[in-house]
Biopython code that builds the backbone (N, CA, C, O; Angstrom):
import numpy as np
from Bio.PDB.StructureBuilder import StructureBuilder

atoms = [
    (1, "MET", "N", (11.161, 6.886, 5.007)),
    (1, "MET", "CA", (11.915, 8.045, 5.378)),
    (1, "MET", "C", (12.697, 8.479, 4.142)),
    (1, "MET", "O", (13.413, 7.677, 3.543)),
    (2, "ILE", "N", (12.562, 9.738, 3.765)),
    (2, "ILE", "CA", (13.231, 10.253, 2.572)),
    (2, "ILE", "C", (14.301, 11.249, 2.990)),
    (2, "ILE", "O", (14.060, 12.124, 3.823)),
    (3, "TYR", "N", (15.468, 11.110, 2.411)),
    (3, "TYR", "CA", (16.630, 11.943, 2.743)),
    (3, "TYR", "C", (17.140, 12.665, 1.506)),
    (3, "TYR", "O", (16.862, 12.267, 0.375)),
    (4, "ASP", "N", (17.892, 13.733, 1.742)),
    (4, "ASP", "CA", (18.482, 14.461, 0.625)),
    (4, "ASP", "C", (19.659, 13.702, 0.024)),
    (4, "ASP", "O", (20.012, 13.918, -1.136)),
    (5, "LYS", "N", (20.267, 12.814, 0.808)),
    (5, "LYS", "CA", (21.391, 11.989, 0.338)),
    (5, "LYS", "C", (21.226, 10.578, 0.896)),
    (5, "LYS", "O", (20.568, 10.393, 1.920)),
    (6, "PRO", "N", (21.809, 9.592, 0.244)),
    (6, "PRO", "CA", (21.772, 8.229, 0.781)),
    (6, "PRO", "C", (22.918, 8.046, 1.792)),
    (6, "PRO", "O", (23.914, 7.380, 1.508)),
    (7, "TYR", "N", (22.753, 8.642, 2.951)),
    (7, "TYR", "CA", (23.831, 8.654, 3.950)),
    (7, "TYR", "C", (24.357, 7.263, 4.268)),
    (7, "TYR", "O", (25.562, 7.083, 4.444)),
    (8, "TRP", "N", (23.472, 6.281, 4.343)),
    (8, "TRP", "CA", (23.876, 4.915, 4.660)),
    (8, "TRP", "C", (24.762, 4.344, 3.568)),
    (8, "TRP", "O", (25.726, 3.639, 3.868)),
    (9, "ARG", "N", (24.457, 4.633, 2.301)),
    (9, "ARG", "CA", (25.296, 4.150, 1.198)),
    (9, "ARG", "C", (26.668, 4.809, 1.237)),
    (9, "ARG", "O", (27.690, 4.156, 1.029)),
    (10, "GLN", "N", (26.677, 6.113, 1.505)),
    (10, "GLN", "CA", (27.937, 6.849, 1.576)),
    (10, "GLN", "C", (28.834, 6.306, 2.690)),
    (10, "GLN", "O", (30.057, 6.429, 2.620)),
    (11, "ALA", "N", (28.222, 5.704, 3.720)),
    (11, "ALA", "CA", (28.983, 5.122, 4.821)),
    (11, "ALA", "C", (29.288, 3.639, 4.595)),
    (11, "ALA", "O", (29.884, 2.984, 5.450)),
    (12, "GLY", "N", (28.873, 3.115, 3.432)),
    (12, "GLY", "CA", (29.169, 1.732, 3.098)),
    (12, "GLY", "C", (28.134, 0.723, 3.565)),
    (12, "GLY", "O", (28.414, -0.475, 3.598)),
    (13, "PHE", "N", (26.929, 1.191, 3.930)),
    (13, "PHE", "CA", (25.867, 0.299, 4.378)),
    (13, "PHE", "C", (24.837, 0.077, 3.276)),
    (13, "PHE", "O", (24.729, 0.873, 2.343)),
    (14, "THR", "N", (24.081, -1.015, 3.395)),
    (14, "THR", "CA", (23.055, -1.340, 2.406)),
    (14, "THR", "C", (21.718, -0.681, 2.709)),
    (14, "THR", "O", (20.866, -0.575, 1.827)),
    (15, "GLY", "N", (21.527, -0.240, 3.937)),
    (15, "GLY", "CA", (20.236, 0.306, 4.346)),
    (15, "GLY", "C", (19.351, -0.729, 4.994)),
    (15, "GLY", "O", (18.278, -0.405, 5.502)),
    (16, "GLN", "N", (19.788, -1.966, 4.980)),
    (16, "GLN", "CA", (18.997, -3.037, 5.582)),
    (16, "GLN", "C", (19.328, -3.150, 7.060)),
    (16, "GLN", "O", (20.496, -3.220, 7.445)),
    (17, "ILE", "N", (18.287, -3.167, 7.883)),
    (17, "ILE", "CA", (18.476, -3.434, 9.303)),
    (17, "ILE", "C", (17.443, -4.460, 9.754)),
    (17, "ILE", "O", (16.360, -4.576, 9.182)),
    (18, "VAL", "N", (17.802, -5.182, 10.773)),
    (18, "VAL", "CA", (16.890, -6.083, 11.468)),
    (18, "VAL", "C", (17.119, -5.832, 12.945)),
    (18, "VAL", "O", (18.251, -5.902, 13.423)),
    (19, "SER", "N", (16.051, -5.540, 13.670)),
    (19, "SER", "CA", (16.197, -5.247, 15.091)),
    (19, "SER", "C", (14.997, -5.768, 15.863)),
    (19, "SER", "O", (13.849, -5.566, 15.468)),
    (20, "ASP", "N", (15.281, -6.440, 16.969)),
    (20, "ASP", "CA", (14.204, -6.830, 17.875)),
    (20, "ASP", "C", (14.344, -6.121, 19.218)),
    (20, "ASP", "O", (13.698, -6.499, 20.195)),
    (21, "ALA", "N", (15.189, -5.092, 19.264)),
    (21, "ALA", "CA", (15.373, -4.324, 20.500)),
    (21, "ALA", "C", (14.056, -3.648, 20.873)),
    (21, "ALA", "O", (13.408, -3.046, 20.016)),
    (22, "PRO", "N", (13.659, -3.738, 22.121)),
    (22, "PRO", "CA", (12.359, -3.188, 22.527)),
    (22, "PRO", "C", (12.205, -1.690, 22.273)),
    (22, "PRO", "O", (11.094, -1.221, 22.025)),
    (23, "GLN", "N", (13.288, -0.940, 22.330)),
    (23, "GLN", "CA", (13.212, 0.510, 22.125)),
    (23, "GLN", "C", (13.148, 0.907, 20.651)),
    (23, "GLN", "O", (12.877, 2.066, 20.337)),
    (24, "HIS", "N", (13.392, -0.035, 19.752)),
    (24, "HIS", "CA", (13.374, 0.247, 18.317)),
    (24, "HIS", "C", (12.014, -0.087, 17.717)),
    (24, "HIS", "O", (11.574, -1.233, 17.800)),
    (25, "PRO", "N", (11.342, 0.887, 17.115)),
    (25, "PRO", "CA", (10.064, 0.572, 16.477)),
    (25, "PRO", "C", (10.218, -0.266, 15.208)),
    (25, "PRO", "O", (9.440, -1.193, 14.983)),
    (26, "VAL", "N", (11.207, 0.049, 14.384)),
    (26, "VAL", "CA", (11.375, -0.637, 13.101)),
    (26, "VAL", "C", (12.059, -1.981, 13.323)),
    (26, "VAL", "O", (13.149, -2.065, 13.889)),
    (27, "THR", "N", (11.378, -3.033, 12.857)),
    (27, "THR", "CA", (11.927, -4.384, 12.942)),
    (27, "THR", "C", (12.824, -4.681, 11.752)),
    (27, "THR", "O", (13.830, -5.379, 11.876)),
    (28, "TYR", "N", (12.447, -4.139, 10.590)),
    (28, "TYR", "CA", (13.157, -4.451, 9.351)),
    (28, "TYR", "C", (13.102, -3.239, 8.437)),
    (28, "TYR", "O", (12.050, -2.615, 8.300)),
    (29, "SER", "N", (14.218, -2.900, 7.814)),
    (29, "SER", "CA", (14.215, -1.812, 6.833)),
    (29, "SER", "C", (14.988, -2.223, 5.589)),
    (29, "SER", "O", (15.862, -3.090, 5.626)),
    (30, "ILE", "N", (14.633, -1.569, 4.481)),
    (30, "ILE", "CA", (15.322, -1.800, 3.214)),
    (30, "ILE", "C", (15.588, -0.471, 2.516)),
    (30, "ILE", "O", (14.874, 0.509, 2.727)),
    (31, "ASP", "N", (16.602, -0.454, 1.700)),
    (31, "ASP", "CA", (16.947, 0.699, 0.872)),
    (31, "ASP", "C", (15.917, 0.815, -0.252)),
    (31, "ASP", "O", (15.577, -0.173, -0.902)),
    (32, "HIS", "N", (15.435, 2.018, -0.466)),
    (32, "HIS", "CA", (14.462, 2.255, -1.538)),
    (32, "HIS", "C", (14.897, 3.468, -2.378)),
    (32, "HIS", "O", (14.082, 4.339, -2.683)),
    (33, "CYS", "N", (16.164, 3.516, -2.742)),
    (33, "CYS", "CA", (16.692, 4.616, -3.551)),
    (33, "CYS", "C", (16.427, 4.336, -5.031)),
    (33, "CYS", "O", (16.454, 3.188, -5.476)),
    (34, "SER", "N", (16.173, 5.395, -5.769)),
    (34, "SER", "CA", (15.974, 5.241, -7.206)),
    (34, "SER", "C", (17.325, 5.140, -7.911)),
    (34, "SER", "O", (18.341, 5.623, -7.413)),
    (35, "ALA", "N", (17.314, 4.517, -9.052)),
    (35, "ALA", "CA", (18.553, 4.332, -9.823)),
    (35, "ALA", "C", (19.139, 5.663, -10.286)),
    (35, "ALA", "O", (20.355, 5.790, -10.434)),
    (36, "ASP", "N", (18.271, 6.662, -10.514)),
    (36, "ASP", "CA", (18.771, 7.957, -10.998)),
    (36, "ASP", "C", (19.247, 8.877, -9.871)),
    (36, "ASP", "O", (19.708, 9.987, -10.134)),
    (37, "GLY", "N", (19.140, 8.427, -8.626)),
    (37, "GLY", "CA", (19.624, 9.209, -7.492)),
    (37, "GLY", "C", (18.695, 10.322, -7.038)),
    (37, "GLY", "O", (19.066, 11.114, -6.171)),
    (38, "LYS", "N", (17.500, 10.399, -7.602)),
    (38, "LYS", "CA", (16.567, 11.464, -7.218)),
    (38, "LYS", "C", (15.785, 11.139, -5.955)),
    (38, "LYS", "O", (15.275, 12.045, -5.297)),
    (39, "LEU", "N", (15.682, 9.869, -5.609)),
    (39, "LEU", "CA", (14.977, 9.452, -4.407)),
    (39, "LEU", "C", (15.946, 8.684, -3.518)),
    (39, "LEU", "O", (16.523, 7.681, -3.937)),
    (40, "ASN", "N", (16.119, 9.157, -2.297)),
    (40, "ASN", "CA", (16.991, 8.508, -1.325)),
    (40, "ASN", "C", (16.134, 8.168, -0.114)),
    (40, "ASN", "O", (15.858, 9.023, 0.728)),
    (41, "ALA", "N", (15.721, 6.919, -0.039)),
    (41, "ALA", "CA", (14.744, 6.554, 0.977)),
    (41, "ALA", "C", (15.026, 5.195, 1.602)),
    (41, "ALA", "O", (15.646, 4.318, 1.001)),
    (42, "LEU", "N", (14.547, 5.059, 2.823)),
    (42, "LEU", "CA", (14.513, 3.785, 3.522)),
    (42, "LEU", "C", (13.054, 3.461, 3.806)),
    (42, "LEU", "O", (12.277, 4.331, 4.201)),
    (43, "ILE", "N", (12.698, 2.218, 3.604)),
    (43, "ILE", "CA", (11.368, 1.750, 3.981)),
    (43, "ILE", "C", (11.557, 0.900, 5.227)),
    (43, "ILE", "O", (12.338, -0.052, 5.230)),
    (44, "GLY", "N", (10.841, 1.250, 6.280)),
    (44, "GLY", "CA", (10.918, 0.512, 7.535)),
    (44, "GLY", "C", (9.581, -0.111, 7.864)),
    (44, "GLY", "O", (8.531, 0.470, 7.590)),
    (45, "PHE", "N", (9.618, -1.282, 8.446)),
    (45, "PHE", "CA", (8.407, -2.012, 8.807)),
    (45, "PHE", "C", (8.340, -2.187, 10.320)),
    (45, "PHE", "O", (9.286, -2.656, 10.953)),
    (46, "ILE", "N", (7.204, -1.801, 10.878)),
    (46, "ILE", "CA", (6.930, -2.015, 12.296)),
    (46, "ILE", "C", (5.908, -3.143, 12.337)),
    (46, "ILE", "O", (4.782, -2.975, 11.869)),
    (47, "VAL", "N", (6.283, -4.271, 12.883)),
    (47, "VAL", "CA", (5.451, -5.468, 12.746)),
    (47, "VAL", "C", (5.005, -6.050, 14.081)),
    (47, "VAL", "O", (5.547, -5.736, 15.141)),
    (48, "SER", "N", (4.003, -6.904, 13.990)),
    (48, "SER", "CA", (3.508, -7.727, 15.084)),
    (48, "SER", "C", (3.118, -6.895, 16.302)),
    (48, "SER", "O", (2.420, -5.889, 16.170)),
    (49, "ASN", "N", (3.564, -7.308, 17.479)),
    (49, "ASN", "CA", (3.191, -6.603, 18.700)),
    (49, "ASN", "C", (3.699, -5.170, 18.708)),
    (49, "ASN", "O", (3.062, -4.287, 19.282)),
    (50, "LYS", "N", (4.843, -4.934, 18.074)),
    (50, "LYS", "CA", (5.351, -3.562, 17.986)),
    (50, "LYS", "C", (4.383, -2.685, 17.201)),
    (50, "LYS", "O", (4.191, -1.517, 17.540)),
    (51, "ALA", "N", (3.775, -3.234, 16.162)),
    (51, "ALA", "CA", (2.806, -2.460, 15.383)),
    (51, "ALA", "C", (1.633, -2.046, 16.259)),
    (51, "ALA", "O", (1.179, -0.903, 16.197)),
    (52, "ASN", "N", (1.145, -2.966, 17.068)),
    (52, "ASN", "CA", (0.045, -2.640, 17.967)),
    (52, "ASN", "C", (0.443, -1.562, 18.961)),
    (52, "ASN", "O", (-0.338, -0.657, 19.253)),
    (53, "GLU", "N", (1.659, -1.661, 19.480)),
    (53, "GLU", "CA", (2.144, -0.667, 20.440)),
    (53, "GLU", "C", (2.323, 0.702, 19.785)),
    (53, "GLU", "O", (1.846, 1.708, 20.311)),
    (54, "TRP", "N", (3.002, 0.746, 18.649)),
    (54, "TRP", "CA", (3.366, 2.026, 18.037)),
    (54, "TRP", "C", (2.210, 2.706, 17.329)),
    (54, "TRP", "O", (2.253, 3.921, 17.138)),
    (55, "ARG", "N", (1.194, 1.987, 16.937)),
    (55, "ARG", "CA", (0.063, 2.649, 16.275)),
    (55, "ARG", "C", (-0.745, 3.455, 17.269)),
    (55, "ARG", "O", (-1.537, 4.306, 16.863)),
    (56, "SER", "N", (-0.569, 3.215, 18.558)),
    (56, "SER", "CA", (-1.263, 4.007, 19.569)),
    (56, "SER", "C", (-0.558, 5.338, 19.845)),
    (56, "SER", "O", (-1.100, 6.201, 20.535)),
    (57, "LYS", "N", (0.633, 5.497, 19.312)),
    (57, "LYS", "CA", (1.393, 6.741, 19.497)),
    (57, "LYS", "C", (1.091, 7.706, 18.346)),
    (57, "LYS", "O", (0.499, 7.322, 17.337)),
    (58, "SER", "N", (1.500, 8.941, 18.513)),
    (58, "SER", "CA", (1.260, 9.934, 17.464)),
    (58, "SER", "C", (2.234, 9.736, 16.303)),
    (58, "SER", "O", (3.272, 9.090, 16.442)),
    (59, "ARG", "N", (1.880, 10.296, 15.182)),
    (59, "ARG", "CA", (2.740, 10.253, 13.995)),
    (59, "ARG", "C", (4.098, 10.865, 14.318)),
    (59, "ARG", "O", (5.132, 10.324, 13.925)),
    (60, "ASP", "N", (4.104, 11.988, 15.029)),
    (60, "ASP", "CA", (5.367, 12.650, 15.387)),
    (60, "ASP", "C", (6.220, 11.781, 16.315)),
    (60, "ASP", "O", (7.445, 11.771, 16.199)),
    (61, "GLU", "N", (5.583, 11.058, 17.228)),
    (61, "GLU", "CA", (6.331, 10.163, 18.114)),
    (61, "GLU", "C", (6.965, 9.020, 17.317)),
    (61, "GLU", "O", (8.114, 8.648, 17.554)),
    (62, "ARG", "N", (6.201, 8.471, 16.373)),
    (62, "ARG", "CA", (6.757, 7.394, 15.540)),
    (62, "ARG", "C", (7.927, 7.904, 14.717)),
    (62, "ARG", "O", (8.979, 7.267, 14.670)),
    (63, "LYS", "N", (7.751, 9.046, 14.067)),
    (63, "LYS", "CA", (8.823, 9.603, 13.240)),
    (63, "LYS", "C", (10.077, 9.837, 14.068)),
    (63, "LYS", "O", (11.173, 9.458, 13.652)),
    (64, "ALA", "N", (9.931, 10.453, 15.229)),
    (64, "ALA", "CA", (11.093, 10.740, 16.087)),
    (64, "ALA", "C", (11.807, 9.455, 16.496)),
    (64, "ALA", "O", (13.037, 9.397, 16.480)),
    (65, "ALA", "N", (11.052, 8.438, 16.858)),
    (65, "ALA", "CA", (11.666, 7.174, 17.267)),
    (65, "ALA", "C", (12.398, 6.509, 16.108)),
    (65, "ALA", "O", (13.474, 5.940, 16.293)),
    (66, "ILE", "N", (11.818, 6.579, 14.919)),
    (66, "ILE", "CA", (12.442, 5.931, 13.758)),
    (66, "ILE", "C", (13.716, 6.655, 13.348)),
    (66, "ILE", "O", (14.732, 6.004, 13.104)),
    (67, "VAL", "N", (13.692, 7.981, 13.263)),
    (67, "VAL", "CA", (14.918, 8.688, 12.875)),
    (67, "VAL", "C", (16.013, 8.469, 13.914)),
    (67, "VAL", "O", (17.188, 8.354, 13.566)),
    (68, "ASN", "N", (15.632, 8.412, 15.181)),
    (68, "ASN", "CA", (16.635, 8.134, 16.211)),
    (68, "ASN", "C", (17.192, 6.727, 16.074)),
    (68, "ASN", "O", (18.387, 6.508, 16.269)),
    (69, "GLN", "N", (16.332, 5.775, 15.741)),
    (69, "GLN", "CA", (16.792, 4.404, 15.534)),
    (69, "GLN", "C", (17.766, 4.335, 14.364)),
    (69, "GLN", "O", (18.833, 3.732, 14.482)),
    (70, "TYR", "N", (17.414, 4.940, 13.245)),
    (70, "TYR", "CA", (18.304, 4.917, 12.080)),
    (70, "TYR", "C", (19.640, 5.583, 12.390)),
    (70, "TYR", "O", (20.696, 5.046, 12.055)),
    (71, "ALA", "N", (19.597, 6.750, 13.025)),
    (71, "ALA", "CA", (20.837, 7.463, 13.365)),
    (71, "ALA", "C", (21.712, 6.613, 14.282)),
    (71, "ALA", "O", (22.932, 6.562, 14.123)),
    (72, "GLU", "N", (21.075, 5.950, 15.240)),
    (72, "GLU", "CA", (21.819, 5.104, 16.181)),
    (72, "GLU", "C", (22.428, 3.890, 15.491)),
    (72, "GLU", "O", (23.624, 3.632, 15.628)),
    (73, "LEU", "N", (21.615, 3.145, 14.751)),
    (73, "LEU", "CA", (22.099, 1.892, 14.172)),
    (73, "LEU", "C", (23.112, 2.096, 13.054)),
    (73, "LEU", "O", (24.039, 1.301, 12.899)),
    (74, "PHE", "N", (22.937, 3.160, 12.273)),
    (74, "PHE", "CA", (23.897, 3.430, 11.202)),
    (74, "PHE", "C", (25.056, 4.306, 11.683)),
    (74, "PHE", "O", (26.067, 4.425, 10.990)),
    (75, "GLY", "N", (24.919, 4.918, 12.862)),
    (75, "GLY", "CA", (25.970, 5.792, 13.385)),
    (75, "GLY", "C", (26.099, 7.071, 12.574)),
    (75, "GLY", "O", (27.198, 7.605, 12.417)),
    (76, "ILE", "N", (24.967, 7.568, 12.053)),
    (76, "ILE", "CA", (24.987, 8.736, 11.169)),
    (76, "ILE", "C", (23.998, 9.766, 11.713)),
    (76, "ILE", "O", (22.795, 9.624, 11.495)),
    (77, "PRO", "N", (24.474, 10.802, 12.418)),
    (77, "PRO", "CA", (23.572, 11.797, 13.016)),
    (77, "PRO", "C", (22.677, 12.507, 12.005)),
    (77, "PRO", "O", (21.562, 12.901, 12.349)),
    (78, "GLU", "N", (23.136, 12.679, 10.772)),
    (78, "GLU", "CA", (22.349, 13.360, 9.741)),
    (78, "GLU", "C", (21.032, 12.636, 9.434)),
    (78, "GLU", "O", (20.110, 13.225, 8.869)),
    (79, "MET", "N", (20.955, 11.385, 9.802)),
    (79, "MET", "CA", (19.729, 10.634, 9.523)),
    (79, "MET", "C", (18.580, 11.049, 10.437)),
    (79, "MET", "O", (17.454, 10.581, 10.269)),
    (80, "LYS", "N", (18.853, 11.917, 11.395)),
    (80, "LYS", "CA", (17.792, 12.473, 12.238)),
    (80, "LYS", "C", (17.031, 13.586, 11.532)),
    (80, "LYS", "O", (16.042, 14.096, 12.058)),
    (81, "SER", "N", (17.495, 13.967, 10.327)),
    (81, "SER", "CA", (16.883, 15.088, 9.600)),
    (81, "SER", "C", (16.437, 14.687, 8.193)),
    (81, "SER", "O", (17.045, 15.108, 7.209)),
    (82, "PRO", "N", (15.389, 13.884, 8.092)),
    (82, "PRO", "CA", (14.894, 13.526, 6.764)),
    (82, "PRO", "C", (14.198, 14.720, 6.120)),
    (82, "PRO", "O", (13.801, 15.662, 6.806)),
    (83, "ILE", "N", (14.053, 14.673, 4.796)),
    (83, "ILE", "CA", (13.334, 15.751, 4.111)),
    (83, "ILE", "C", (11.840, 15.435, 3.995)),
    (83, "ILE", "O", (11.033, 16.319, 3.708)),
    (84, "ASN", "N", (11.479, 14.167, 4.221)),
    (84, "ASN", "CA", (10.061, 13.802, 4.201)),
    (84, "ASN", "C", (9.885, 12.484, 4.950)),
    (84, "ASN", "O", (10.809, 11.681, 5.078)),
    (85, "TYR", "N", (8.673, 12.300, 5.435)),
    (85, "TYR", "CA", (8.324, 11.080, 6.163)),
    (85, "TYR", "C", (6.916, 10.683, 5.757)),
    (85, "TYR", "O", (5.989, 11.491, 5.813)),
    (86, "MET", "N", (6.768, 9.449, 5.354)),
    (86, "MET", "CA", (5.455, 8.919, 4.992)),
    (86, "MET", "C", (5.250, 7.621, 5.747)),
    (86, "MET", "O", (6.202, 6.892, 6.025)),
    (87, "GLU", "N", (4.003, 7.342, 6.075)),
    (87, "GLU", "CA", (3.722, 6.076, 6.731)),
    (87, "GLU", "C", (2.399, 5.503, 6.236)),
    (87, "GLU", "O", (1.527, 6.220, 5.745)),
    (88, "LYS", "N", (2.284, 4.205, 6.380)),
    (88, "LYS", "CA", (1.085, 3.480, 5.963)),
    (88, "LYS", "C", (0.742, 2.495, 7.076)),
    (88, "LYS", "O", (1.570, 1.663, 7.447)),
    (89, "ASP", "N", (-0.464, 2.587, 7.602)),
    (89, "ASP", "CA", (-0.933, 1.650, 8.616)),
    (89, "ASP", "C", (-1.708, 0.542, 7.909)),
    (89, "ASP", "O", (-2.865, 0.730, 7.532)),
    (90, "TRP", "N", (-1.076, -0.599, 7.734)),
    (90, "TRP", "CA", (-1.692, -1.692, 6.997)),
    (90, "TRP", "C", (-2.865, -2.298, 7.751)),
    (90, "TRP", "O", (-3.680, -3.002, 7.155)),
    (91, "CYS", "N", (-2.965, -2.041, 9.036)),
    (91, "CYS", "CA", (-4.124, -2.530, 9.794)),
    (91, "CYS", "C", (-5.404, -1.851, 9.344)),
    (91, "CYS", "O", (-6.497, -2.365, 9.580)),
    (92, "GLU", "N", (-5.279, -0.710, 8.705)),
    (92, "GLU", "CA", (-6.442, 0.015, 8.217)),
    (92, "GLU", "C", (-6.946, -0.515, 6.869)),
    (92, "GLU", "O", (-8.025, -0.138, 6.412)),
    (93, "GLU", "N", (-6.172, -1.374, 6.250)),
    (93, "GLU", "CA", (-6.563, -1.915, 4.948)),
    (93, "GLU", "C", (-7.480, -3.124, 5.140)),
    (93, "GLU", "O", (-7.179, -4.027, 5.920)),
    (94, "GLU", "N", (-8.579, -3.126, 4.432)),
    (94, "GLU", "CA", (-9.613, -4.150, 4.607)),
    (94, "GLU", "C", (-9.093, -5.570, 4.399)),
    (94, "GLU", "O", (-9.473, -6.479, 5.138)),
    (95, "PHE", "N", (-8.235, -5.772, 3.410)),
    (95, "PHE", "CA", (-7.837, -7.139, 3.062)),
    (95, "PHE", "C", (-6.435, -7.529, 3.537)),
    (95, "PHE", "O", (-5.921, -8.573, 3.138)),
    (96, "SER", "N", (-5.816, -6.713, 4.375)),
    (96, "SER", "CA", (-4.469, -7.041, 4.844)),
    (96, "SER", "C", (-4.486, -7.987, 6.040)),
    (96, "SER", "O", (-3.452, -8.544, 6.407)),
    (97, "ARG", "N", (-5.647, -8.167, 6.641)),
    (97, "ARG", "CA", (-5.827, -9.020, 7.812)),
    (97, "ARG", "C", (-4.995, -8.523, 8.982)),
    (97, "ARG", "O", (-4.527, -9.312, 9.803)),
    (98, "GLY", "N", (-4.813, -7.194, 9.055)),
    (98, "GLY", "CA", (-4.042, -6.617, 10.141)),
    (98, "GLY", "C", (-4.766, -6.550, 11.460)),
    (98, "GLY", "O", (-4.131, -6.541, 12.515)),
    (99, "LYS", "N", (-6.098, -6.501, 11.423)),
    (99, "LYS", "CA", (-6.871, -6.412, 12.670)),
    (99, "LYS", "C", (-7.415, -7.789, 13.035)),
    (99, "LYS", "O", (-8.020, -8.474, 12.210)),
    (100, "PHE", "N", (-7.190, -8.174, 14.273)),
    (100, "PHE", "CA", (-7.717, -9.450, 14.746)),
    (100, "PHE", "C", (-8.555, -9.230, 15.976)),
    (100, "PHE", "O", (-9.095, -10.185, 16.535)),
]
sb = StructureBuilder()
sb.init_structure("model")
sb.init_model(0)
sb.init_chain("A")
sb.init_seg("    ")
for serial, (resi, resn, name, xyz) in enumerate(atoms, 1):
    if name == "N":
        sb.init_residue(resn, " ", resi, " ")
    sb.init_atom(name, np.array(xyz, "f"), 0.0, 1.0, " ", f" {name:<3s}", serial, name[0])
structure = sb.get_structure()
């Protein structure tokens, strides 16, 4: 998730979250901001059974759930409005062993 500002940093957070709540798609996230301040991003991972569940949903459904999760957990409504969203389904990669 890419933002125009590092809202979580401005609020004193690291950008790292860990969640096993059933309504949250992202299990783990990390800050991925560039040192020069041109990229303000969080990388979130949807893992295990959640990955199987969420990959059956649309890209728009995943994005909406993730921005809502970030806004909720960080308490920052602006996080519902990223400037870009990218995703990678590692189950589609031949050597990731994502499909069983």
